[in-house]
N, C-alpha and C positions, 0 to 999 in steps of 0.2 A: 734921136738916139734910140737904138734898138735895145729894149729892156732885156730881152733874152740874151743877146750878145754880151751885155754888161754883166748879167748874172753869171754867164759862163766864164768871163774873165776873172770875176771875183772868186769863183769856185776853183779856178786854176792857180790861184795864189798859194804857194807852198805851205806857208804857216797856217793860213786859214783852212786850206784843204785838210791838213793833218789834224787840226783842231776839230773840224766838223765831222770827220770820219773815224777818229780814234779816241778823242777825249769825250766820249759819250758812253752811256750804258749800252755797250755793243750787243750783248746777248739779248737784253730786253728789247732793244730796237729790232734785232733780227727776228725774234718771235713775233713782234707786232707787224712787221712788214710781211712776214710769211702768212699771217692771218689775213691781212688786208689784200694781198695779191690774189687770194683765192675767192674773194667775194664775187659772186656771179650776178652782178647788177650792171646794166649798161651804163648808168651814170658813173659808177665807180670805175668801171673798165675804161671808159672814154677819157675821164679825167686823168687817170693813172697813165694811160698811153700818151696823152698830150704832154704831160710833164716829162715823161721819159724821152719823147722825141725832141723836146725843147732843149734837153741837156745832153743829147748824144746824137750819133749819126745812125740811128736805127734805120735799117733798110729791110723791109719785109718782102721784097720782090722775089726772093728765092724760096720763100716759105711755101710749104705744101698746101697749107690753108691760109686764106686771107682774112678770115673773120675768126675772132677768139671770144670765148665766153668770159674770160677773166684775164687779168694781167699775168697770172701764173701760166696760163695756157700759152701766152705769147712768149714768155721766158723760155719754155721748154719746147718750143715749136720744132717740128720736123721740116726738112727741106724737100723740095720736089725731087723726084728721081733724076739722077744725072747731074745734079748741081755740084757735086764734089767727086770728080773723077779720081780714082785711086791708082797710083803707080803700081803696076802689077809685077815689076821686076822682083824676083825672089831675093836678091841680095840687098834690096832697099827696104829700110824701116821707115814707114811713112808717119807723118804727123797724126797723132790720135785725135786732134781737134783743130779748130781754127784758133789762132792766137798770135801774139806778138812775142818774138824770141827775146828772152831776157838773158840772164847769165847762162853760159854754156862753155863746154870745153872738156878737159880731162879730169878725172877723179884722182886728185893728188893725195899723197899720204904725208901727214905732218904729225910728228911725235907718235908714230905707229898707229895713227888714226886716219882713215880716209875722210877727206873733207871736200866740200864744194862751196860755191859762193851763191848767195842770194842777190848780191849787188857788189860792186867794187869795194873792197875793204871790209866786207861783211861775210866772213866764212861761217860755216856751221858743220858740226860733225855729222857724217852720214848716219852713224848709229843712233844719234839722238832723233833724227828725222824719222827713221824707220821704227823707232820704239824699242825699248830695251826688252825684247822678247827672246824666246829660245831660238828664233830664226835669225836674229840680227847678226851675230858673229859670222855665221856662214855666209850670209848675204854680203856683208862688207868685204869678206875675203874674196868672194867671187867677182865683186864689182871693182875692186882696187885696180887702178890703172885704166879703167874703162872710160866711158864718155857719159856726159849728162847734158840735158837741155831743159831750160825752164820756159814754159809757154804760158803767157798771161792772157786770159780771156777778158775783154772789156765787156761792159754791161750790154752792149748792143749786139754782140757776136752770137753766132750759133753755139748753143751750150751743150750739145751732146758730144760724147767722145767714143772713139771706135778703136778696134784692134789695129795696131800698127803693123802686124804681120800675122801669118798663120801661126797659131800657138794654142796652148792649153792654159786656161785660167785655173790654177790649182789651189790658190789660197788668197784670202783677203784679211789683212790686219786693219782693224778700225781703231783709231786713236782719238779720243775726245779732246777738246781743247777750246781755245778762245776763238774770237772772230775778228782779229785785226784786219783792217783793210790791207790788201796786198798790192796796192799801186806803187809805182816807183818811188814816190815820196816817202811812203812808210818803209819800204825796203831799204832806203838809205838812212833811216833813223832808228829802226827797231832791230836790235841784234837778235839773230836766230828766230826771225819771225815765223818762218815756215814750221819750225819745231814747236811753236807755241799754239798754232791754230789747229782746229779740227781737221783730220785728214784720214785717208784710207790708203793702204799699200796694196796694190794689185800685183800678185805674183804670177807672171806669165812665163811659160816654158816653151821655147821655140822647138821646131821639129828636130834640130840637131842636139837638143839638150841645153842650149845656152839660155841663161836667165835674162829676162827683161822685166823691169819694174815700171809701173805707172803709179804716180802718187798724186791723186786729186786732192787739192788743199782748199778747204772752204774759207770764207771770208765774211766780213760784215754784210748782213742781209742775205747771205748765201749758204748758211750753215745747214745744208741738206744735200745728200747725194743719193742717187738711186742706181742700182746695178741690176741688170737682167738676171744675173746669176744668183741673186739673193731675193727673198720674198719680203724683206723688211727695209724701210728707208733707214739710211745712216744719217742721223741728225742729232741735235743737241738733246733730244728726248730719249734717244736710244740708250737702253741700259742692259743690253744683252752681252754676250761674250765678245771679247776683243779679237779672238782668233776664230776665223770663219772658214773652214775647209770648203773648197769648191772643186768641181770637176766638170769644166765646160770647155769643149773644143770651140775655137772661134777662128774664122777665116779673116784675112786681111780686109779691113774696111767694115767689118761687121760691127754693129752698134753694141757697145758694152754697157752704156748707161748715160746719165746726164746730171748736170748741176741744176739746182733749182733757180739759178740765176747765172752768174759767171764768176770765174775765179782763176785758179792756176793749176796746171798739170806739170809735174816734174817727170822726166823720162830718164831712166838709168839703164845703161847697157854695159856688159862686161868687156874686157879687152877683146880685140877682134872686130870692134865697131869704131867708126869715126864719124865726125860731123859730115853731113852731106856737103859736097862742093858748093861754095857760095853762101852757106848758111851763116848769118851774122846777127849780132845783137841789134834789136830795133826793127828787124825785118818782120813784116806781116806774112804769115803762112796759113795755108788752108789745110783742113783735114784731107789726107790722101796724098799730099805732096811729099817729096823726099825730105827726111829729117836726119837719118843716119844711114851709113853704108858699111858693109863689111869691108875691112881693110883690103882683102884680096880683090874685091870688085873695084875698089878705088885705084889700086896700083895697076890694074890691067886696063883701065879706061883711058 
């Protein structure tokens, strides 16, 4: 009997998986793993990578570098040039990251409040996700009737995220929170999970003035995000302002930042955008592939 395969099967048991990843001191464990992953010692690195590979489908063949000083360096690895071709069509909004498509569809209005779903039967208010800030009411009004996509990054995936279109990053809202696991088991058990976890709201403005929001959501072991537009890490130790003005032009495919491990990115677009043809829950998508299209482009194709 293969002991690794046996351990994988045990870890995939829903009740046990939920217990191991959520009924633990999540924030303390996240701090501990963050410290451990940065240890630059070959024994620590090799042991950590061996355990990671045993429990995942980690593939480093596309990595720019093949040797890493620490586990953390492997987490945030860059890819070799050309590994992620970007769809250049101007009416296509591309995926900002690698991921598995989760809940997606239209931003509906219920009791005068725009809402979306984290999983079937588990809705949450868009305003709660975006934070009750001065921007929220205007954001919700602009996005009402638009489209959304949830992208879940597994631990072995490429963890950097990129601009899905030519745009200007004009504001970041940082919201501190918990570090619940964001795997499908937790999403089907914990109500409003994305609204509980640490997250950032990236306000992008397209060339025609249309809004586009990216919401990276942190999770257990992953409570840290870095953005090129900011000179500070957004993590559980961050105590700075929640509203962070930015003014950075970015071209489609340009790197915006990275997770310190893997998690979830939510994408929100206003009316005038629709899901790319063929996009469906459970589909694996890569950064640069079509995620959304403008309705005009879809109707003319």
